[in-house]
C-alpha positions as CSV (number, residue, x, y, z in Angstrom):
1,X,63.6,144.4,121.0
2,X,65.9,143.2,123.6
3,X,68.5,140.6,122.9
4,X,66.4,137.9,125.1
5,X,63.0,138.1,123.2
6,X,65.0,138.3,119.7
7,X,66.5,135.3,120.6
8,X,63.2,133.5,121.6
9,X,61.7,134.9,118.4
10,X,64.5,133.1,116.2
11,X,63.9,129.9,118.4
12,X,60.0,129.7,117.8
13,X,60.5,130.8,114.3
14,X,61.7,127.7,112.1
15,X,62.3,129.6,108.9
16,X,63.9,132.4,110.8
17,X,66.1,129.8,112.5
18,X,67.3,128.1,109.1
19,X,68.1,131.4,107.6
20,X,70.4,132.3,110.5
21,X,72.0,129.1,110.5
22,X,72.4,129.2,106.8
23,X,73.9,132.8,107.3
24,X,76.4,132.2,110.0
25,X,77.3,128.8,108.2
26,X,78.2,131.3,104.9
27,X,80.5,133.9,106.8
28,X,82.1,131.1,108.1
29,X,82.9,129.6,105.1
30,X,83.7,132.3,103.5
31,X,85.9,133.7,105.9
32,X,87.9,129.8,105.5
33,X,88.1,130.0,101.6
34,X,88.5,133.4,100.6
35,X,92.1,133.8,102.1
36,X,93.2,130.3,100.4
37,X,91.9,131.5,96.9
38,X,94.4,134.3,97.2
39,X,97.3,132.5,98.5
40,X,99.5,131.8,95.5
41,X,101.6,129.4,97.3
42,X,98.3,126.9,97.3
43,X,98.6,127.2,93.6
44,X,102.2,126.7,93.1
45,X,103.4,123.1,92.1
46,X,106.0,121.4,94.8
47,X,109.8,121.7,93.1
48,X,109.3,117.8,91.8
49,X,105.5,117.9,91.1
50,X,104.8,117.3,86.9
51,X,101.9,117.2,85.1
52,X,100.6,113.2,84.9
53,X,101.8,111.6,81.4
54,X,99.9,109.9,79.2
55,X,100.5,106.9,80.7
56,X,100.1,108.0,84.3
57,X,96.9,109.9,83.5
58,X,95.3,106.9,82.3
59,X,96.2,104.8,84.8
60,X,94.8,107.2,87.1
61,X,91.2,107.6,85.1
62,X,91.5,103.5,85.7
63,X,91.9,104.2,89.6
64,X,88.9,106.4,89.3
65,X,86.8,104.1,86.9
66,X,87.2,100.8,89.4
67,X,86.2,102.6,92.4
68,X,89.7,103.0,94.2
69,X,89.2,106.1,95.7
70,X,86.2,104.6,97.6
71,X,88.4,102.6,100.0
72,X,91.8,104.7,99.9
73,X,92.5,108.1,100.6
74,X,95.4,109.9,99.2
75,X,95.9,112.7,102.1
76,X,98.5,111.9,104.2
77,X,97.2,114.2,107.5
78,X,99.8,116.2,109.5
79,X,99.4,113.7,112.8
80,X,102.3,112.2,114.4
81,X,100.6,108.6,114.0
82,X,100.0,109.0,110.1
83,X,103.6,110.2,109.3
84,X,105.1,107.4,111.5
85,X,102.9,105.3,109.3
86,X,102.6,106.6,105.9
87,X,105.7,109.1,105.2
88,X,106.0,113.0,105.5
89,X,102.3,114.7,105.2
90,X,100.5,115.8,102.0
91,X,101.3,119.2,100.9
92,X,98.9,121.5,98.6
93,X,101.9,122.1,95.9
94,X,101.6,118.4,95.0
95,X,98.1,118.3,93.8
96,X,98.1,121.2,91.6
97,X,97.5,119.1,88.6
98,X,94.8,116.9,90.1
99,X,91.5,117.3,88.3
100,X,89.5,115.8,90.1
101,X,91.0,115.8,93.6
102,X,91.1,112.1,95.3
103,X,92.1,113.0,98.9
104,X,89.0,110.8,100.5
105,X,88.4,110.2,104.0
106,X,87.5,106.5,103.7
107,X,90.3,104.1,104.8
108,X,88.9,100.7,104.5
109,X,92.4,100.3,102.9
110,X,95.9,102.5,103.6
111,X,96.1,105.9,102.6
112,X,97.9,105.5,99.2
113,X,99.6,109.1,98.8
114,X,103.2,107.8,99.5
115,X,103.0,104.3,97.9
116,X,104.9,105.6,95.0
117,X,108.2,103.3,95.2
118,X,107.7,101.5,98.1
119,X,106.6,98.2,96.5
120,X,107.8,96.7,93.0
121,X,106.1,96.8,89.4
122,X,105.7,92.8,89.8
123,X,104.4,93.2,93.7
124,X,101.7,95.5,92.4
125,X,100.8,93.6,89.4
126,X,100.2,90.4,91.8
127,X,98.7,92.5,94.1
128,X,96.1,94.0,91.5
129,X,95.2,90.4,90.2
130,X,95.2,88.8,93.3
131,X,95.5,90.9,96.4
132,X,95.7,88.0,98.6
133,X,98.7,86.2,96.7
134,X,100.8,88.9,98.8
135,X,98.5,90.0,101.3
136,X,96.9,87.1,103.1
137,X,94.4,88.9,105.4
138,X,93.5,91.4,102.5
139,X,89.5,92.0,102.1
140,X,90.5,93.9,98.4
141,X,88.9,92.6,95.3
142,X,91.1,91.3,92.4
143,X,91.2,93.4,89.5
144,X,92.2,90.2,87.2
145,X,90.6,91.9,83.7
146,X,92.9,94.8,84.0
147,X,95.5,92.7,82.6
148,X,93.3,91.6,79.7
149,X,92.4,95.0,78.4
150,X,94.5,97.2,76.3
151,X,95.5,100.7,77.6
152,X,94.3,102.7,74.8
153,X,90.4,101.3,74.9
154,X,90.3,103.4,78.6
155,X,89.7,106.5,76.4
156,X,90.6,109.4,74.2
157,X,93.9,110.6,76.1
158,X,94.5,113.2,73.3
159,X,91.1,114.5,74.3
160,X,91.9,114.3,77.9
161,X,95.2,116.0,77.8
162,X,93.7,119.0,75.6
163,X,90.8,119.6,77.8
164,X,93.3,119.3,81.4
165,X,95.3,122.1,78.9
166,X,92.2,124.4,78.9
167,X,92.4,124.1,82.6
168,X,96.0,124.9,82.8
169,X,98.2,121.9,82.9
170,X,101.3,122.9,80.8
171,X,100.9,119.9,78.2
172,X,103.0,120.6,75.5
173,X,101.8,120.1,71.3
174,X,104.1,117.3,71.3
175,X,103.1,115.8,74.4
176,X,99.7,115.4,73.2
177,X,100.5,114.2,69.7
178,X,102.8,111.4,71.3
179,X,100.3,110.6,73.7
180,X,98.8,107.4,71.7
181,X,102.1,106.3,70.9
182,X,103.2,106.3,74.7
183,X,100.1,103.6,75.4
184,X,100.5,101.6,72.4
185,X,101.2,97.7,73.6
186,X,100.2,98.8,77.1
187,X,97.6,97.2,79.0
188,X,95.3,98.7,81.6
189,X,97.1,97.1,84.6
190,X,100.6,98.8,83.1
191,X,99.0,102.2,83.6
192,X,97.4,101.6,86.9
193,X,100.7,100.5,88.2
194,X,102.7,103.6,86.8
195,X,100.2,105.9,88.4
196,X,100.8,104.2,91.6
197,X,104.2,104.4,91.1
198,X,104.4,108.2,91.3
199,X,102.2,108.6,93.6
200,X,104.1,111.0,96.3
201,X,107.0,111.4,94.8
202,X,106.4,114.9,93.6
203,X,107.4,116.1,97.2
204,X,110.5,118.4,97.6
205,X,113.7,116.3,98.3
206,X,114.3,118.5,101.5
207,X,111.1,117.7,102.6
208,X,111.2,114.2,101.8
209,X,114.5,113.7,103.6
């Protein structure tokens, strides 16, 4: 069978065409993914990247619960325009303790991966309760209930940290035992601010400069 007749047969047979597309896509995907799975440098944390504290982990869960990742990405691409706007582009080693990843692709609001330390805690508190009080043109909704709910009610922090340890996050017994005490007296908004303030701070110092 000539190459031309084979090509014609594939185009005329819907099932065969779909199989061919899936086969080629699978091969292309494996070619991209398999080398990455064996690249140890992508699995090692950056020098300053640390596991989330109990407070930051609770804030991250609230961030996910409230759907913040729907409008905000957390991945600065290695493009001049993005680096000039947001800061150094994101490195794989900064995300090794993220489960799940919150890279995102939708930017109704700005990327938040380098927001840590950019604004004060008070600014974040006002912004979360009433965004237009600090950014008049903002279309972000307010989250005033976060300033009323106790943080320890956001979930079983001990169970979360224990589960993450089984997945490879290096939490110690002492950190897990201390977790509930760390959340005592905090509101949900406090933990969310703590999470926002650490975003992007795990970058190696020589790169950050």
